[in-house]
N, C-alpha and C positions, 0 to 999 in steps of 0.2 A: 896483516896484512891486507884483507879483502875489506878491510873499514878505512884503509889510508888510502885503499884503488879508490873505493866509491868517493871520498870525499873530494879529490881531485874530479871526478868526474861530476860530482854536482857544481864545482864549481866552474867546470868550462860548460854547463848548460846553463848558470846564471849569465855566464858573461855573452854567452850564445844570444840570450833573451836578452841581455842590454845593449845590445848594438842597434843600432836606432834605423830605422825602417825607411825604405827612399820616401820620398816624398810623392803624394799622387799626382798625376799630373791634373795640368789646367785644363777643365771640359770645354771653358770658354775659347781656347784656342782651336777647337774644333768646328766653330762657326762659321757658314759661309753665308753670303745673299748675293744669289745671282754670280756676276763675275768675282765679287768683293771674296776677301777671306780673311779672318778673323787676324793676321798677323798684319793685315795693311791697316788696323783701325790707328797705329800712332802714326804711319805717314796720312793717314787723312785727315786725323786733328793735329798736324803738323801744316798740313798745306792748306785747311781751312784757318786756321792763326796766322800763316803768313799773309791771306786775302786781307785778313780780317786789319792788320798792324797796317798795311800800305791802305785802308781807305779810314783808319784810325789817324794816321799819319797828317793824311790831306784836310783834317776837319778838326781834330781834337783842337789843336793849338791856335787854332781860331777862335774859337768859342767868345773867348774874353771880348777879343776884338769886334768880333760881332755884333754884342751888347751895346760896348762903349758907341761904334761908329755908325751903327745902322739904327739901334734902340736907343740911343743915347744916357746909356748908364753911367751913375758915378762909380767911384773906386769902392762906396760904401756899398751902393747898390749890388756890384761886384761880390763884395766879401759875402753879404748875406744869402747870394745866390749859391754861392760854393759852399755855408754852412750849411746850406738845404741838402746838396747833391750827394752827399755821403751821407745824409739820413736816409735818404728815398733808396740809397742803393742797398743798406741793411735792410729795409724791408721787403727789398724785391727779393733779396736773398733768401729769406726766409720762405719767401712764398714760390719762390722756385722750387726749393728742397720740399715743399707740404706737393708741391705738383708732381713732382717727380715718382711719389712713392706709388699713387695710381695709374700715373701713365705713363713712366720709364723717364730713364734719366736723359735719354738721347733725345725721347719727345720732348721732353720738358725746354731742355737745353735750346734744342730748333724752333721751338710755339717762341719763347720769349726773345730770341735774337731776332728772328723773322720779324716779330710786334718792334722790335727796333729799327729795323730796315723802312717800316710803313711810318713810324715817328720821323725818320727824317728827311722823307717826301713831304710828311706836312711841314715840316720847319721852313722846306724851302719854297712855302706856297704863304703860311700863314701870316697875315700882316697884323692881326689882332693881339698885343701884350699879355693879356690877361691868358689868353689861349696859347700861345707861344710858350708863356713859362710851365704853363703844365705839358705839355706835347715835350719839354727840354728837358723837364725833369724823368717823365715818364719814360722819355728814351737812354736817358742813362741808367734808371732801373733796370730797363729789357736788358740792355747790354754789358750792364756788368755784373747782371746775377748769375751769369751761368759759368762762370769760371770754377768755381768748386765741383760742382757734377762734371764739368770736363777733365777737369785732374783728377778724378775719382775714374773717369772712365779710360784716361791714361795710364793708370797706373793699374789698372784692373788687367789689359790687355798687355802689359810690358813685363816680361821676367825682372824679376828684382837686378839680376847681372847685369841689364841693359838700360836702368832706368838712367842711370849716371851718362850713357849716350844721350838717351834721346834729351836729359835735361839739357845737355850743348848744343844737340841743333836747335832746340825749342829757343834758345838765350840766340841764336844767328838770327831769329827773324826779327830783333829789337833794332838792326840795322836799315830795316827799310823804312823806320820812321822818318829818319832825316832825309831819305832822297823824295818820300811819298809828301814830306812836308814842303819842302821846296816845290813840286811840282803844284801840289795845292796852295801854295801863295801866286806862282803861275795864275792858274784860274781866276782864284780872287781876285788879282790884279786886272785881269783881262776882262771877267765879266763882275760879278761880285759873290758874295759868300753865301749866297742860297744856292748860288749855281755849283758851288763847290757841293754843299749838301747831297743835292741829288747826285751828282757824281758819285761821290763816297756810297750813298743810299743805294748803286748799282753794284759798286762793288761788293759790298756788304751781301747783295742777294744772290751774288756769283758764288760767293762763299756759304752761304748756307745750300746752296745746291751742291757745293763740292762736298758738307759736312752731312748729306743726307743718306749715304748709304747709312751710316752709323743705325738709323732707324732700325737696318733687319739684323745688324749683325750685336747689337748689344741688347743682351734681355732685357722685357721690360719689368720682371719681377725676379728681385734677391733669388727664390723659391725655384728658377729657372734656371740657376747657375750651377747647380751641383753644389756638392760640398767645398770643391777648392775653389771654385768660385765663388760660394756665396762667403768665404771665407778672404778673399781677395777682394771682395766687393766693401765689406768691412772695413779691411786698411784702406783701398783706396778712397772709401767715402771721410775717412777718419782723416787724411792725408790730405783731401781736398777741401774740408770745412776747417783743417788747420790754417789753410791759405787763404780762406775767406773771403780776406781784405784787398785781395789782388782784383785785377779788372779782367772781363773776357777781352775786350779790347786791344793788350798789351799782352805780349807773350807771356804763356801760360809760366814762365821759369822766372821772369825779369819784374811781373809784375808786382810781387809782395813788395819788390825794393824800388818800385817806382812810386808808389802809394805812400809809402814811408817816407820817401822824400816829398811829394808835392802832392797831393789828393788831388790837384786840377789836373794833373797828366793823366789821369786813370778814367777814362771816361769813355 
């Protein structure tokens, strides 16, 4: 009888040990930077992305028209330009990934995207065609290389149960393209394409300011993220790199679909 009693007791101990332990809390959610808290990170990213979409809609659709009408490009010239464009973006994505390791993800993203703002201002002023082409390609690389990093940040600071919700919120920003493209067309008709580039640069500059609180909320090094945070960083970075063909200037969710449909729309 004592042996029979010992067997169930041992089985109970095994069942108790087999019960899954509760997952550790994410240490990232306790971070703060001045009045900003970690739970605000998805909101900050969404708002900055919303502003970026407004600016991109005003300009992106008119780049080809600018080169055709102002710079007298032929259809063949446009095709060659659009062939070089995604290649430059691919190179810059690797550069951004390399810079993010020593400098931090948010720091690298803001550094590259703010460089895009400077390039847009140059596009509104430069008249030399060779310099204009170099600035145009650099601008596209700077603007579109930050998407995987921003996606990984969003994944790290969003609980898995809420990611579908935030994906839905992000997808709504795509509606700003139509309205801002209409406004950009009005500006181009009343002034010129270069004036629209300057206005878009101002909108992008505001988006950079909106993004800047992430410099203090997102840890620079994965070692500073703790056990759960480090694991989240790995999965978030993997999710971001899996969608690295998308662009920063389009909504975080709809970017991949737009690039697949037409690479010229993801600038």
